[in-house]
N, C-alpha and C positions, 0 to 999 in steps of 0.2 A: 608323367606317370609311366613307369616301366611295366611291360608285360611280364608276368610271372608264369613259368611253365606249370607249376602246381595249381594255379588258379585258372589256367587257360583251357579252352576247347577250340580246336580248329574246325571251322565250318566251310565246306566247299559247296557252292550253290550251282547246280545245273551244269556240270561239266560233261554234257551229254554228247556222245559221238556224232549223232545226226545234226546237232546244233553247231558244233565247232567249225565246220567248213565255212559257215556264214559269219563267223566272228573275225574281226580284224586281228591279225596275228594270233589266230586261234591255237596253233600248235605251240607257240611260246606260252600262252596262257595255260595250256595243258601241262607243259613241262614245268612251269612254276608251281602249279597246284600239286603236281606229283612230287616235286621237290619238297614243298611244304609238308605234305602228308608223310613223306619219308622221314623228314627231320622230326616231326611230331611223334612218330612211332619210336624213334631212337630216344627221345626225351620223355616218353610216357605221357604225352598229351593226347587225349582222346580226339578222334577225327569223326565228324558227323558230315554226311552229305545230304543233298536234296536232289530230286529228279522231278522236273516239270512234266506232267502228263506222260509218264514213262510208256504207257501202252501205245502212244503215238510217236513220241520223240525218242523212244528207246532208253537204254540205261546210260549211266555215266561211262566215260572211257574206261577201259579195263585197268589202266595204270592207277587211276583214282579209285575205282570201285574196290580193288583188292586191298587198298590201304585204309579203308573206312571201317569203323566199328559198327556203324548204323547208317542206314539211308532212309530218309523220309520222302515218300511219294507225295506229290502235291498237285493241286489244281489251282489254288490261289497263286498269284505272283509272289505274295508275301508268304513265306513258309510257316509262320507262326500259327495261323488258323488251322493248318493241317497237321499240327502235332509237334512242331519243332521244339517248342519250349519244354514239353514233356519228355522229349528225347535227349535233352541236354543233361549231362551229368550234374548231380547235385553238388553245390558248394564251389562251383567254378563260375565265377562272375566275369571272367575275361573271355570275350569271344573274338577270335582272330578269323577274319572272313575273306574269302576270295571266290571267284567264279563268274558266272554270266547270268543274264546280261547285266552289266554294271548299272545301267540306268533303269532297269525294270525289276527283276526278281531279287537281285542282290541288294539294290538300294532299298526296296520296300521291306525286305527282311531285316536289314541292318537298322532301319529307322524304327521298326517294331521292337527289335531287341533293345535299342536305346530307351524307348518308351517303357519297356518292361523293367528297366533298371540295370541292365547289363552294361559293362564297359566294352566298347566295340573298337577294334582296330581293323581297318580295311587295308589289305595288302595290294597296293596299286599295281605292282607288276604281275600279279596273279589274278587280274580282273580283265574282262573284255566285253565289248559290245560290237554290234555290226559296224558301227563307225566310231572313230576316235572322238569326235566332237561330243556325242552322247555320253561316252565313257568319262571324258574330262569334266563335263558339266555335272555328272552324277558324283564324281569324286569331290568336286567343289561343294556341292550341296551336302554331302555326307560330312565333310569337314565343318561346314557352317552349323550342322546339326549336332555336333559333339563327338563324332567319330574321329579317331586318330588315323591319319593316312601314313602308312609305313611301307617298307619293302621287305622282300623275302629275307634278305640278309639281316635287316634290323630285327626281325622276328627271331631268327636263329640265334643271334648273339645275345639278345635280351633274355631269351629262354635259358641259355647256358650260364649267364651271369659273368663267368670268368674263364680264362684259358686252362684252369685246372679241372674243369668239368670232365668227368670220365668219358664222355662222348665227344669231346672237343675235336679231336683229330678226325673222327668219323664224319662229323658235320662239316668241318673245314674241307675235307676231301670232296664231299658232295657239292659244296659251293664252288670250289675251284674247277 
């Protein structure tokens, strides 16, 4: 099944400035999440973010925060009980997800979205945990649970469909 831009929402989980130094390859995760949000903006895909206990962990990194249409503050590891599903745009059943920590908040949120009937794509190169083993086990569990594991470039090119897309050159320039 292909991701369709007109049916997608990009969800970025807990890309918080105070958390990122503890994440393995944290700056690469931030860069990929920012790239995804930029591409989503070019292709008119809504971008939703979450922040875990923002009064203690602070806000998402600025590059992510400024590209989001809405941010859900949460206290549960799974963002759904704190209002995520209500914040998702109606009629968009494809959720493309990245963020941190892959094995905790991102995993629990993705599993709940699958249980709620959404189709979920996890962007592997835009996810992170404190250690790579936890991240890799979480990605495997998500795949076994029905999420599709993808990369940033897979998302970009599936959303555009073909090289005649009016934003193709813009997106291609961002990826290169």
